[in-house]
C-alpha positions in Angstrom: 71.3 -0.5 -4.2 69.8 -1.0 -0.8 70.8 -4.6 -0.5 74.4 -3.8 -1.4 74.5 -1.0 1.2 73.4 -3.5 3.9 76.0 -6.0 2.7 73.3 -8.5 1.5 73.5 -9.9 -2.0 70.8 -8.9 -4.5 69.3 -12.1 -5.8 66.7 -12.9 -8.4 64.3 -14.1 -5.7 64.4 -10.7 -4.0 64.0 -8.9 -7.3 61.0 -11.1 -8.3 59.2 -10.6 -4.9 59.8 -6.9 -4.9 58.5 -6.5 -8.5 55.5 -8.7 -7.8 54.6 -6.6 -4.8 54.9 -3.4 -6.8 52.7 -4.9 -9.6 50.0 -6.0 -7.1 49.9 -2.5 -5.5 49.9 -0.8 -8.9 47.1 -3.0 -10.2 45.0 -2.6 -7.1 45.4 1.2 -7.2 44.4 1.3 -10.9 41.3 -0.9 -10.3 40.2 1.2 -7.3 40.7 4.4 -9.2 38.8 3.1 -12.2 35.8 1.8 -10.2 35.8 4.8 -8.0 35.6 7.1 -11.0 32.8 5.0 -12.4 30.7 5.0 -9.2 31.3 8.7 -8.7 30.0 9.5 -12.2 27.0 7.3 -11.6 26.3 8.8 -8.2 26.6 12.3 -9.6 24.2 11.5 -12.5 21.7 10.0 -10.0 21.9 13.0 -7.8 21.3 15.3 -10.8 18.2 13.3 -11.8 16.9 13.3 -8.3 17.4 17.0 -8.0 15.6 17.6 -11.4 12.7 15.4 -10.2 12.4 17.3 -6.9 12.5 20.6 -8.7 9.5 19.8 -11.0 6.3 21.5 -10.2 3.4 19.6 -8.6 0.5 18.6 -10.8 -2.8 20.3 -9.8 -5.7 18.1 -9.0 -7.6 19.3 -12.1 -4.9 17.7 -14.4 -5.1 14.2 -12.8 -8.0 12.2 -14.3 -9.3 9.5 -12.0 -11.7 6.8 -13.2 -15.1 6.5 -11.7 -15.5 4.0 -8.9 -16.3 0.5 -10.1 -15.4 1.4 -13.7 -12.1 -0.7 -13.6 -10.3 -2.9 -11.2 -7.0 -1.3 -12.3 -5.7 1.6 -10.2 -3.3 2.7 -12.9 -3.6 2.2 -16.6 -1.3 3.6 -19.2 -2.2 3.0 -22.8 0.4 3.7 -25.6 2.1 6.5 -23.6 4.7 8.6 -25.3 6.5 11.1 -23.1 9.8 12.9 -22.6 11.3 15.2 -19.9 10.6 18.8 -20.4 13.8 20.5 -21.6 15.1 17.2 -23.0 17.4 17.8 -26.0 16.8 14.5 -27.7 14.1 14.1 -30.3 13.7 10.5 -29.1 11.1 10.2 -26.3 12.0 8.8 -22.9 8.9 6.6 -23.0 7.6 5.4 -26.3 4.4 3.3 -26.7 4.3 2.2 -23.0 1.2 0.3 -22.0 0.8 -1.1 -18.5 -2.1 -1.8 -16.1 -1.4 -2.1 -12.4 -4.2 -3.5 -10.2 -5.1 -2.4 -6.7 -2.7 -3.8 -4.2 -0.1 -5.0 -6.8 3.5 -4.3 -6.2 5.6 -3.2 -9.2 9.4 -2.9 -9.2 11.2 -1.0 -11.9 14.8 -2.0 -12.2 17.7 -1.1 -14.4 21.2 0.5 -14.7 21.9 4.0 -13.7 20.7 6.4 -16.4 18.3 3.9 -18.0 15.2 6.0 -17.3 13.7 4.3 -14.2 12.8 7.6 -12.6 10.8 8.6 -15.6 8.2 6.0 -14.7 7.2 7.6 -11.5 
């Protein structure tokens, strides 16, 4: 033992402090590794979705239907929209029976966890 080599007695107090420090370092390392892995996975998933979004083709002007002026105060109206990403494997749609009306000048925030489908609403 180290303490015996230095001529100091090995006491219960020294053993307890040493083991406590080892436990603190081990727990901290485990927590950092676990959280780091989680945040890395979420970050990679976000980057993949952003890349998929940036790789999608632009809509042509003839596909976008705009209401006539004065017809409605709403700038954006979705009525019972059902949609899924092209190439999505799941049979379940990403958006299912979504209805929303956003008026001119209104601010809308879409919040949620990583992977919950926020980017689909854009």
